[in-house]
KEKE-3310 file (N, C-alpha, C; in steps of 0.2 Angstrom, whole numbers, plus 5000, padded with zeros to 4 digits):
npx = (5046:5054:5051:5036:5038:5046:5037:5026:5035:5036:5025:5022:5029:5027:5013:5018:5024:5014:5009:5012:5021:5030:5042:5048:5061:5066:5054:5049:5051:5045:5032:5030:5033:5022:5010:5014:5014:4999:4994:5001:4996:4982:4981:4985:4974:4965:4969:4969:4957:4947:4953:4954:4941:4938:4946:4948:4939:4931:4928:4930:4939:4950:4954:4958:4967:4976:4979:4986:4998:4999:5009:5011:5002:4994:5003:5000:4987:4988:4988:4999:5016)
npy = (4945:4955:4963:4968:4976:4985:4992:4996:5005:5015:5018:5024:5035:5043:5045:5054:5064:5071:5084:5102:5108:5099:5090:5079:5070:5075:5078:5082:5072:5061:5064:5064:5050:5046:5049:5042:5029:5027:5031:5019:5008:5011:5008:4993:4988:4992:4984:4971:4967:4959:4945:4949:4950:4936:4930:4920:4926:4944:4953:4968:4968:4962:4971:4981:4977:4975:4988:4991:4984:4980:4972:4961:4956:4952:4942:4934:4929:4923:4930:4935:4929)
npz = (5032:5031:5021:5024:5035:5029:5020:5029:5037:5027:5023:5037:5038:5027:5030:5041:5037:5031:5036:5036:5044:5050:5060:5053:5044:5029:5025:5013:5003:5009:5008:4995:4992:4999:4991:4980:4985:4985:4973:4966:4973:4972:4958:4958:4964:4956:4944:4948:4952:4948:4951:4966:4970:4969:4979:4992:5008:5012:4999:5003:5011:5005:4995:5004:5010:4999:4994:5006:5008:4995:4982:4991:4998:4986:4981:4992:4990:4976:4966:4959:4956)
capx = (5044:5055:5045:5030:5041:5049:5031:5023:5038:5034:5016:5021:5035:5022:5007:5019:5026:5009:5008:5016:5024:5033:5049:5051:5067:5064:5046:5046:5051:5039:5025:5030:5032:5015:5008:5016:5010:4992:4994:5004:4992:4977:4983:4985:4969:4960:4970:4967:4951:4944:4957:4952:4935:4937:4951:4944:4938:4928:4930:4932:4946:4955:4954:4961:4974:4979:4980:4988:5002:5002:5010:5015:4995:4993:5006:4996:4980:4989:4985:5005:5020)
capy = (4949:4962:4969:4971:4980:4991:4997:5000:5011:5019:5023:5029:5042:5047:5050:5058:5069:5075:5090:5105:5109:5092:5088:5073:5072:5074:5077:5083:5065:5058:5067:5060:5043:5042:5050:5037:5023:5030:5030:5013:5002:5010:5004:4986:4985:4990:4979:4965:4967:4952:4941:4951:4947:4930:4927:4919:4933:4949:4959:4974:4966:4959:4978:4984:4973:4975:4994:4994:4979:4978:4966:4957:4952:4949:4936:4928:4926:4919:4935:4936:4923)
capz = (5036:5029:5015:5028:5040:5025:5018:5034:5037:5021:5026:5043:5037:5021:5033:5047:5032:5027:5039:5032:5048:5055:5061:5050:5038:5022:5022:5004:4998:5013:5005:4987:4993:5001:4986:4977:4986:4985:4966:4963:4977:4968:4952:4959:4965:4948:4938:4950:4955:4948:4956:4972:4972:4969:4982:5000:5014:5008:4994:5006:5016:5001:4992:5009:5012:4993:4996:5011:5006:4987:4980:4996:4998:4978:4980:4997:4987:4971:4959:4956:4959)
cpx = (5047:5051:5040:5033:5042:5041:5027:5027:5037:5028:5018:5025:5032:5019:5012:5022:5021:5009:5013:5023:5026:5041:5052:5057:5064:5058:5042:5047:5047:5034:5024:5028:5025:5010:5006:5013:5002:4991:4995:4999:4985:4976:4981:4978:4962:4963:4970:4961:4947:4947:4955:4947:4934:4941:4945:4944:4932:4932:4934:4939:4952:4956:4958:4968:4979:4982:4984:4994:5005:5002:5012:5008:4992:4997:5002:4989:4981:4988:4992:5011:5026)
cpy = (4955:4966:4970:4977:4987:4995:4998:5006:5018:5021:5028:5037:5044:5049:5056:5064:5073:5082:5097:5108:5103:5093:5084:5075:5069:5072:5079:5076:5060:5058:5063:5055:5041:5043:5044:5033:5022:5028:5022:5006:5004:5007:4997:4984:4985:4986:4972:4963:4961:4945:4941:4948:4941:4926:4925:4925:4937:4953:4965:4974:4965:4967:4981:4982:4975:4983:4994:4991:4978:4973:4960:4953:4949:4942:4931:4926:4925:4924:4935:4930:4927)
cpz = (5034:5025:5019:5031:5034:5022:5022:5037:5033:5022:5033:5042:5030:5027:5039:5042:5029:5029:5035:5038:5052:5054:5057:5046:5033:5021:5017:5001:5001:5010:4999:4986:4995:4995:4980:4977:4984:4977:4965:4967:4973:4961:4951:4960:4960:4944:4941:4955:4953:4952:4964:4974:4972:4975:4989:5004:5009:5004:4998:5009:5012:4997:4997:5010:5006:4994:5000:5009:5000:4985:4984:4997:4991:4979:4986:4994:4981:4966:4956:4960:4960)
residu = (MET:GLY:HIS:GLU:LEU:LEU:ILE:ALA:ALA:MET:TRP:VAL:TRP:GLY:LEU:ALA:SER:LEU:PRO:GLU:GLN:THR:PRO:VAL:PRO:LEU:ALA:ASN:LEU:GLY:ARG:ALA:LEU:PHE:TRP:LEU:MET:ILE:PHE:ALA:HIS:GLY:VAL:GLU:VAL:PHE:ALA:TYR:TYR:ASP:VAL:ILE:ARG:GLU:ALA:PRO:GLY:SER:THR:ALA:SER:ASN:VAL:ALA:ARG:THR:PHE:LEU:TRP:GLY:SER:ILE:HIS:LEU:ARG:GLU:ILE:GLY:ALA:ILE:SER)
# end
């Protein structure tokens, strides 16, 4: 549960940091983190697409979960250990 909470907090911080006029502490770091997560999770979706497609459930759902949660979802579907 701890990893999911950390990733969710990173997404929230990154999204809250996107507006230019934001009271979010360390907004520049939050924006950089947001784009880094977009890139990293996009690469994971691309790299593991064949496994994601074969996993139980719909492909769209598995792509969305991998994009949001990254390696946590990939472990759940058995793509990585």
